[in-house]
C-alpha positions as CSV (number, residue, x, y, z in Angstrom):
1,M,69.9,88.6,49.3
2,K,66.9,90.4,47.7
3,K,69.1,91.1,44.6
4,F,69.9,87.4,44.3
5,L,66.2,86.3,44.6
6,F,65.2,88.9,42.0
7,T,68.0,87.8,39.6
8,A,67.1,84.1,40.1
9,L,63.4,84.9,39.5
10,L,64.2,86.8,36.2
11,A,66.5,84.0,35.1
12,G,63.7,81.5,35.8
13,F,61.2,83.5,33.7
14,A,63.8,83.9,30.9
15,C,64.4,80.1,30.8
16,A,60.6,79.4,30.8
17,A,60.1,81.9,28.0
18,C,62.8,80.2,25.9
19,N,61.0,76.8,26.3
20,E,57.6,78.2,25.3
21,K,56.5,78.3,21.7
22,P,54.8,81.4,20.4
23,A,51.0,81.3,20.9
24,A,50.3,81.4,17.2
25,A,52.5,78.4,16.5
26,T,50.9,76.4,19.3
27,E,47.4,77.2,18.0
28,A,48.4,76.3,14.5
29,E,49.8,72.9,15.7
30,E,46.6,72.2,17.6
31,V,44.5,72.9,14.6
32,Q,46.7,70.7,12.4
33,S,46.5,67.9,15.0
34,V,42.8,67.6,14.5
35,S,42.0,66.1,11.1
36,G,38.8,65.4,9.3
37,S,38.8,61.8,10.4
38,D,38.9,62.9,14.0
39,L,35.5,64.6,13.7
40,A,32.0,63.3,13.1
41,Y,28.4,64.6,13.4
42,V,25.1,63.0,14.2
43,N,21.6,64.3,13.4
44,P,19.7,63.1,16.5
45,E,16.3,64.2,15.2
46,Y,16.8,62.0,12.1
47,V,18.1,59.1,14.1
48,L,15.2,59.2,16.6
49,A,12.5,59.8,14.0
50,Q,13.7,56.8,11.9
51,S,14.4,54.5,14.9
52,D,12.3,51.4,15.6
53,L,11.6,53.0,19.1
54,F,9.8,55.9,17.5
55,Q,8.1,53.8,14.8
56,T,6.5,51.6,17.4
57,E,6.2,53.3,20.8
58,G,6.6,56.9,19.6
59,K,3.8,56.8,17.1
60,A,1.6,55.0,19.5
61,L,2.2,57.7,22.2
62,Q,1.6,60.4,19.6
63,E,-1.7,58.8,18.6
64,K,-2.7,58.4,22.2
65,T,-2.0,62.0,22.9
66,E,-4.0,63.2,19.8
67,K,-7.0,61.0,20.8
68,A,-6.9,62.4,24.3
69,Q,-6.8,66.0,23.1
70,Q,-9.6,65.3,20.6
71,S,-11.7,63.7,23.4
72,W,-11.1,66.7,25.7
73,A,-12.0,69.2,23.0
74,K,-15.2,67.2,22.2
75,K,-16.2,67.2,25.9
76,Q,-15.5,70.9,26.3
77,Q,-17.6,71.7,23.2
78,G,-20.4,69.6,24.6
79,L,-20.4,71.5,27.9
80,Q,-20.3,74.8,26.0
81,Y,-23.2,73.7,23.8
82,E,-25.2,72.8,27.0
83,A,-24.4,76.1,28.6
84,N,-25.5,77.9,25.4
85,Q,-28.8,75.9,25.4
86,L,-29.4,76.7,29.0
87,T,-28.9,80.4,28.4
88,E,-31.2,80.3,25.4
89,K,-33.9,78.5,27.4
90,Y,-33.7,81.0,30.2
91,Q,-33.8,84.0,27.9
92,K,-36.9,82.6,26.1
93,G,-38.5,82.1,29.5
94,L,-38.8,78.3,29.1
95,I,-37.3,77.6,32.5
96,T,-37.4,79.4,35.8
97,S,-34.4,81.3,37.2
98,F,-34.2,78.7,40.0
99,D,-34.0,75.8,37.6
100,A,-31.5,77.7,35.4
101,Q,-29.3,78.3,38.4
102,K,-29.5,74.6,39.4
103,Q,-28.6,73.5,35.9
104,Q,-25.8,76.2,35.7
105,E,-24.3,74.8,39.0
106,A,-24.5,71.3,37.6
107,L,-22.7,72.4,34.4
108,Q,-20.0,74.1,36.5
109,R,-19.4,71.0,38.5
110,R,-19.1,68.9,35.4
111,A,-16.7,71.5,33.9
112,A,-14.6,71.4,37.0
113,N,-14.6,67.6,36.9
114,L,-13.6,67.7,33.3
115,E,-10.8,70.1,34.0
116,S,-9.5,67.9,36.8
117,S,-9.7,64.8,34.6
118,V,-7.9,66.7,31.7
119,Q,-5.1,67.7,34.1
120,K,-4.6,64.2,35.4
121,E,-4.6,62.6,32.0
122,G,-2.3,65.4,30.7
123,Q,0.2,64.8,33.5
124,T,0.2,61.1,32.8
125,L,0.8,61.8,29.1
126,E,3.5,64.3,29.8
127,E,5.2,61.8,32.1
128,E,5.0,59.1,29.4
129,N,6.4,61.5,26.9
130,F,9.2,62.5,29.3
131,V,10.1,58.8,29.8
132,F,10.0,58.1,26.1
133,T,12.2,61.1,25.3
134,N,14.7,60.0,28.0
135,R,14.8,56.5,26.6
136,G,15.4,57.8,23.1
137,R,18.2,60.1,24.3
138,D,19.8,57.2,26.3
139,L,19.7,54.9,23.3
140,L,21.2,57.6,21.1
141,L,24.1,58.4,23.6
142,R,24.8,54.7,24.1
143,A,24.8,54.2,20.3
144,V,27.2,57.0,19.7
145,K,29.6,55.6,22.4
146,E,29.3,52.1,20.7
147,V,30.0,53.6,17.2
148,N,33.0,55.4,18.6
149,A,34.2,52.6,20.9
150,D,37.5,52.4,19.0
151,G,38.0,56.1,19.8
152,R,38.5,57.1,16.1
153,Y,36.5,60.3,16.6
154,R,37.9,62.8,19.0
155,M,34.7,64.8,18.7
156,V,31.1,64.0,17.7
157,V,28.9,67.0,17.2
158,N,25.1,67.3,17.3
159,T,23.8,68.8,14.0
160,S,21.7,71.4,15.8
161,A,24.9,73.4,16.3
162,L,26.4,72.6,12.9
163,I,26.4,75.2,10.3
164,D,28.3,73.5,7.5
165,A,30.1,70.1,7.2
166,D,31.2,67.5,4.7
167,S,28.6,64.8,4.5
168,T,31.3,62.1,4.8
169,L,31.5,63.1,8.5
170,D,27.8,62.2,9.1
171,I,27.6,59.0,11.2
172,S,23.8,59.2,11.7
173,D,23.0,56.1,9.7
174,A,25.6,54.1,11.7
175,V,24.2,55.4,14.9
176,L,20.6,54.6,13.8
177,K,21.6,50.9,13.2
178,V,23.1,50.7,16.7
179,V,20.0,52.5,18.2
180,N,17.8,49.9,16.6
181,K,20.0,47.1,17.8
182,L,20.0,48.4,21.4
183,Y,16.3,48.9,21.2
184,A,15.7,45.3,20.0
185,A,17.9,44.0,22.8
186,E,16.0,46.1,25.3
187,K,12.7,44.7,24.1
188,E,13.9,41.1,24.3
189,G,15.1,41.8,27.9
190,K,11.6,42.9,29.0
């Protein structure tokens, strides 16, 4: 009985081996089955930077962030200037140590309030940037799916991982048009 099972098992492996193609032949067929027209790539940075979303909302968010950072820096410089003036007055003997201490405590409270304010504004700006980035990514993915709705591309690659490719495989401009179309539809729906 054991001999029969062993023989049947060997015969089964032999039949399976006869039906299998060599690994090199299988890989060569797989490589040949993917042609240039099955592949495409998208430069998401280009698409998003040129999109109407970035040209309107992205630049506005960027300007808002820059203004906030400049405002924070100006306020911090002002507090630093006041602290330097206070130190100078005390060192020259123009104010008492009691008055210097009171003014120093007031400056510390204002600095703490500024830091708290900067953190809150920073978190708000960070959240707005996160939402903006997610909206851009969502538009990009939806646009790629729409461009490839007919399934002509078996693979669409992000250019950040691309080393070299034929420029005819670049579908970034087509994706950009769809991103702008989707963004316009999104704006009308609001």
